[in-house]
C-alpha positions in Angstrom: 25.2 14.2 3.7 24.3 14.3 0.2 20.8 13.6 -0.9 19.5 12.5 -4.2 15.6 13.2 -5.0 13.7 10.8 -7.5 10.8 13.1 -8.7 8.9 14.5 -11.3 10.4 17.9 -12.8 8.9 19.8 -15.7 11.2 20.1 -18.4 12.4 23.5 -19.3 11.6 24.6 -22.4 14.7 25.1 -24.3 15.5 21.4 -23.5 11.8 20.5 -24.8 13.1 21.8 -28.1 16.5 20.6 -28.4 15.9 17.1 -27.1 12.4 16.7 -28.5 11.0 15.6 -24.8 7.4 15.9 -23.7 6.4 17.8 -20.6 3.7 15.4 -19.2 3.0 17.8 -16.1 4.1 21.2 -15.2 4.0 20.9 -11.4 7.2 21.6 -9.7 6.4 20.6 -6.0 9.3 18.2 -5.6 11.7 20.4 -7.3 10.7 23.0 -4.7 11.8 20.8 -1.9 15.2 20.2 -3.4 15.7 23.9 -4.1 14.8 24.9 -0.7 17.2 22.5 0.6 19.9 23.8 -1.7 19.3 27.3 -0.5 19.7 25.8 3.4 23.3 24.6 2.5 22.5 20.8 1.8 23.9 18.8 -1.0 21.2 18.1 -3.2 20.7 16.7 -6.9 17.8 15.5 -8.5 17.1 12.4 -11.1 14.2 12.3 -13.1 12.8 11.0 -16.5 12.4 12.9 -19.6 9.6 11.1 -21.8 10.5 10.7 -25.4 13.6 12.7 -25.1 16.3 11.9 -27.6 19.0 11.5 -25.2 20.0 12.0 -21.4 20.7 15.5 -20.4 21.6 17.8 -17.5 20.2 21.0 -16.5 20.4 23.4 -13.5 17.4 24.9 -12.4 17.4 27.5 -9.7 20.7 26.4 -8.3 20.0 22.8 -8.4 21.4 20.1 -10.7 18.7 18.1 -12.3 19.6 14.9 -14.3 16.9 13.9 -17.0 17.0 10.7 -18.2 15.7 9.6 -21.5 12.8 7.2 -21.5 10.7 6.3 -24.7 8.9 2.8 -24.6 4.9 2.6 -24.5 3.4 0.8 -21.7 6.2 1.5 -19.4 3.8 1.0 -16.4 2.7 -2.6 -17.6 6.3 -3.6 -17.0 6.6 -1.8 -13.8 8.9 0.8 -15.3 11.5 -2.0 -15.4 14.0 -0.2 -17.7 13.8 3.3 -16.1 13.9 1.4 -12.6 17.3 -0.1 -13.6 18.6 3.0 -15.2 17.5 5.3 -12.5 19.1 3.2 -9.7 22.2 2.9 -11.5 22.7 6.4 -12.4 21.8 7.6 -9.2 24.5 5.3 -7.3 27.3 7.0 -9.5 26.4 10.1 -7.6 27.2 8.7 -4.5 24.5 9.9 -2.5 24.0 9.0 1.1 20.4 8.8 0.9 17.5 8.8 -1.9 14.3 10.7 -1.3 11.7 9.4 -3.7 8.5 11.2 -4.5 5.5 9.2 -5.2 4.5 5.5 -5.9 2.6 6.3 -9.0 5.7 6.4 -11.4 9.1 4.9 -11.3 10.5 6.6 -8.5 9.7 4.7 -5.2 10.5 1.4 -7.3 13.9 2.8 -8.2 14.7 4.0 -4.7 14.1 0.3 -3.5 16.6 -0.8 -6.3 19.3 1.4 -5.2 19.8 -0.5 -2.2 20.6 2.9 -0.3 18.7 4.3 2.6 15.7 6.0 1.4 12.3 7.7 2.0 9.1 8.1 0.0 6.7 10.9 0.1 3.2 9.6 -0.6 1.4 11.3 -3.3 -1.5 9.8 -5.8 -2.5 6.9 -3.7 -4.6 4.6 -5.6 -5.9 2.8 -2.4 -7.5 6.3 -1.6 -8.5 7.3 -5.2 -10.2 4.1 -6.2 -13.2 4.3 -3.8 -14.2 7.9 -5.0 -14.4 6.5 -8.7 -17.8 5.8 -10.0 -16.5 3.6 -12.7 -13.9 0.5 -13.0 -10.2 1.8 -13.0 -8.5 1.7 -16.3 -5.8 -1.2 -16.5 -3.1 1.8 -16.1 -4.4 2.7 -12.6 -4.9 -0.9 -11.8 -1.0 -1.5 -12.5 -0.1 1.6 -10.7 -2.1 0.2 -7.5 0.0 -3.3 -7.7 3.4 -1.0 -7.7 2.0 1.2 -4.9 1.6 -1.7 -2.6 4.9 -3.3 -3.4 6.6 0.0 -2.9 4.8 0.7 0.4 5.4 -3.1 1.9 9.2 -2.3 1.3 9.4 1.1 2.8 10.1 2.0 6.2 10.3 5.9 6.1 7.4 7.6 4.6 6.5 11.2 4.5 2.5 12.3 4.5 1.9 15.8 3.3 -1.2 15.9 5.4 -3.0 14.3 8.3 -5.6 12.9 5.8 -2.6 11.2 4.1 -0.9 9.9 7.2 -3.9 8.5 8.7 -4.7 6.5 5.9 -1.0 5.3 5.5 -0.7 4.4 9.2 -4.1 2.2 9.1 -3.1 0.4 6.0 0.6 -0.1 6.4 1.2 0.2 10.2 5.0 -0.8 10.2 5.7 2.6 8.3 7.7 5.2 10.2 5.6 8.1 9.4 6.5 12.1 9.2 4.2 14.8 8.5 5.9 17.3 6.4 3.8 19.5 4.1 5.0 20.8 0.6 6.6 23.9 0.4 6.0 26.6 -2.3 8.1 28.4 -4.9 9.6 31.7 -3.9 7.7 33.7 -6.7 4.6 32.5 -5.0 5.1 34.9 -2.1 4.2 38.4 -2.9 3.4 41.3 -0.6 -0.2 41.8 -0.6 -1.3 45.4 -1.3 -4.6 47.3 -1.7 -3.4 47.6 -5.5 -3.6 43.9 -5.9 -7.3 43.8 -6.0 -7.7 41.3 -2.9 -11.8 42.1 -2.9 -14.5 40.7 -4.7 -15.3 44.2 -6.3 -11.6 44.6 -7.7 -11.2 41.0 -8.8 -14.6 40.9 -10.3 -16.9 38.1 -10.1 -13.9 35.9 -11.5 -13.2 32.2 -10.5 -10.6 29.9 -11.2 -10.1 26.1 -11.4 -6.3 24.5 -11.4 -6.0 21.1 -12.1 -6.7 18.1 -14.2 -10.2 18.4 -15.7 -11.6 15.1 -14.5 -14.2 13.7 -12.3 -12.1 13.4 -9.2 -11.4 16.9 -9.3 -15.2 17.9 -9.1 -15.4 19.9 -12.4 -19.1 18.7 -13.0 -19.9 20.1 -9.6 -18.5 23.6 -10.8 -20.8 23.4 -13.9 -23.7 22.5 -11.7 -23.2 25.3 -9.3 -22.6 27.9 -11.8 -26.1 27.4 -13.4 -27.3 28.9 -10.3 -24.6 31.5 -9.7 -25.1 33.1 -13.0 -28.7 33.7 -12.5 -27.5 36.1 -9.6 -24.4 37.1 -11.1 -24.5 37.1 -14.8 -20.9 38.5 -15.0 -19.5 35.6 -13.4 -16.3 34.5 -15.2 -14.3 31.3 -14.7 -10.7 30.7 -15.6 -9.9 27.0 -16.1 -6.1 26.1 -16.0 -4.9 22.5 -16.6 -7.6 21.7 -19.6 -6.5 20.0 -22.8 -9.6 20.5 -24.7 -9.7 24.0 -26.2 -11.6 25.8 -28.6 -8.5 25.4 -30.9 -8.1 21.8 -30.3 -11.6 19.8 -30.1 -9.8 16.7 -31.1 -8.9 16.1 -27.7 -12.6 15.4 -26.9 -12.3 12.1 -28.6 -9.8 11.1 -25.8 -11.5 12.8 -22.7 -15.1 12.7 -23.2 -15.5 13.9 -19.6 -13.4 17.1 -20.2 -15.2 17.9 -23.4 -18.6 17.5 -22.1 -17.9 19.9 -19.1 -16.3 22.5 -21.1 -19.3 22.5 -23.4 -21.7 22.9 -20.6 -19.6 25.7 -19.1 -19.3 27.5 -22.4 -22.9 27.2 -23.3 -23.3 29.1 -19.7 -20.5 31.6 -19.8 -19.6 32.1 -23.4 -16.4 34.0 -23.6 -16.3 34.5 -19.9 -14.9 30.8 -19.9 -11.4 31.4 -20.1 -9.4 28.0 -21.3 -5.8 28.5 -20.4 -4.4 25.2 -20.8 -1.2 24.0 -19.0 0.8 27.1 -18.1 4.1 27.5 -16.3 3.8 28.7 -12.5 4.7 32.2 -12.8 1.8 32.8 -15.4 -0.7 30.8 -13.2 0.3 33.1 -10.3 -0.6 36.2 -12.6 -4.2 34.5 -13.4 -4.8 33.7 -9.7 -4.0 37.4 -8.9 -7.1 38.5 -10.8 -9.7 35.8 -9.4 -11.7 36.2 -5.9 -12.0 32.6 -5.4 -10.3 29.1 -6.4 -12.6 26.4 -6.7 -11.4 22.9 -5.7 -14.6 20.5 -5.0 -12.7 17.7 -5.2 -13.8 14.2 -4.4 -10.5 13.3 -3.2 -7.3 15.4 -2.8 -4.2 14.5 -0.8 -2.6 18.0 -0.2 -4.0 20.4 -2.6 -1.1 22.6 -3.8 -3.7 24.7 -6.1 -5.2 25.7 -2.9 -1.9 26.8 -1.3 -1.3 28.9 -4.5 -4.4 30.4 -4.7 -4.5 31.5 -1.0 -0.9 32.8 -1.2 -2.1 35.0 -4.2 -5.1 36.3 -2.3 -7.8 34.0 -3.5 -10.5 32.8 -1.4 -10.5 29.1 -1.3 -13.7 26.9 -1.8 -13.2 23.1 -1.1 -14.7 20.2 -0.3 -14.7 18.5 3.0 -13.2 14.9 3.8 -10.2 16.0 1.9 -6.6 17.6 2.8 -8.0 20.8 1.2 -10.4 20.8 4.1 -7.5 20.3 6.3 -5.6 23.2 4.9 -8.5 25.5 5.0 -8.9 24.8 8.7 -5.4 25.3 9.3 -4.8 28.7 7.2 -8.2 30.2 6.9 -9.5 32.4 4.0 -11.5 29.5 2.8 -15.0 27.8 2.8 -15.7 24.0 3.2 -18.8 22.6 1.6 -19.9 19.1 1.7 -18.9 16.6 -0.8 -20.9 16.3 -4.1 -23.2 19.3 -3.0 -23.5 21.6 -6.1 -26.1 23.7 -4.2 -23.6 24.4 -1.3 -20.7 25.1 -3.5 -23.2 27.6 -5.5 -24.2 29.2 -2.3 -20.4 29.5 -1.2 -19.8 31.6 -4.3 -22.8 33.7 -3.8 -21.9 34.4 -0.5 -18.3 35.6 -1.5 -19.5 37.6 -4.4 -22.0 39.4 -1.8 -19.4 39.8 0.9 -16.1 39.9 -0.4 -13.1 38.8 1.8 -10.8 41.7 3.2 -7.1 42.1 2.7 -6.5 41.5 6.4 -7.9 37.9 5.9 -5.9 37.2 3.1 -2.9 38.3 4.8 -3.6 36.3 7.9 -3.8 33.2 5.8 -0.7 34.0 3.8 1.2 34.3 7.0 -0.2 31.2 8.4 1.3 29.5 5.4 4.7 31.1 5.7 4.8 29.7 9.3 3.8 26.1 8.4 5.5 25.5 5.3 8.0 28.0 4.0 10.9 26.7 2.2 13.2 27.1 4.8 10.6 25.5 7.7 10.0 22.6 5.4 14.0 22.1 4.3 14.9 21.9 7.9 12.0 19.4 8.5 13.4 17.1 5.8 16.9 17.6 7.1 16.1 16.4 10.6 14.4 13.4 9.3 17.5 12.5 6.9 19.6 12.8 10.0 17.5 10.4 11.9 17.2 7.8 9.0 21.1 7.7 8.6 21.5 7.5 12.2 19.1 4.7 12.6 20.7 2.9 9.5 24.1 3.3 10.9 
């Protein structure tokens, strides 16, 4: 059984330089699935896109062969990724897979899986029908085009994977024909340290340091963090906040003209925290893990979240998670522990949760309990086995 994944993969730095490609996102959750499957003995390759690359190229990443296909034309989403669909499907068929596993409907991957004509499954992520109701403004034409594609893909998909019950319930209600499997994301092996007292798994050793990981936008609730910290710094004036994933920096204020929300929130936070606001920008996973190691809590007051990879990363590095209810983040805190759930859009509750943590730091035993629960539920080996069983069932039913 040979599996080809259609998914986003961060482009290795040497390839970025060699082929002049653009890294649009550094998340490697889908690649982690492929690596886990390869280490479990499965025949796995990945086909992805490299925006603005000078040519197609191939790299091996942690034992997995990844095929990067050049894409370059603007407004691709308005054509429903027509060229990318055709190229990706044709290229993948030459690899002679038994099954295609597409990750997401917000890019070309689900569309290309349909075009191959091969058995396939789709992992749900970035679902616009869940995101749109949380927005306080009219979605851009970009996101409206993605929503049309999303509906097209799900109506033509039989086998779907949901990463959380939050997503599974929504998909089952909107697309009742789907054969749904609940399989969480797995994590990168380097995320799994042995926790030691010297790692500073308490508020005193980690100081009053907080971290936010993700896109600085309204849906992620960064304005709620700014509101909450106005109260927190009155009690704990040494509070520090690390932002990971921002574009606007002190050295690149020009981004403010393209993202007023991000620029505004960073100005607010800078006025409160001064140098204790640390802007990391987009960083590779290993660098992120080192940042998490120095923080008491990871803040994720999202208005909508379908899994919460950043929460898992924080919990695995010993951070306490402070998240909002009615999201998959809350689902994972209830499942794994070492977290606090606050109501949606409630900055006073967020401020109280932060102050409560600073006044009563969590113990290493609480951090280890959450880490062990995550290992048992979504370790690379466990998730790879769940995927293998699903793939076998799909091929059995297709035959």
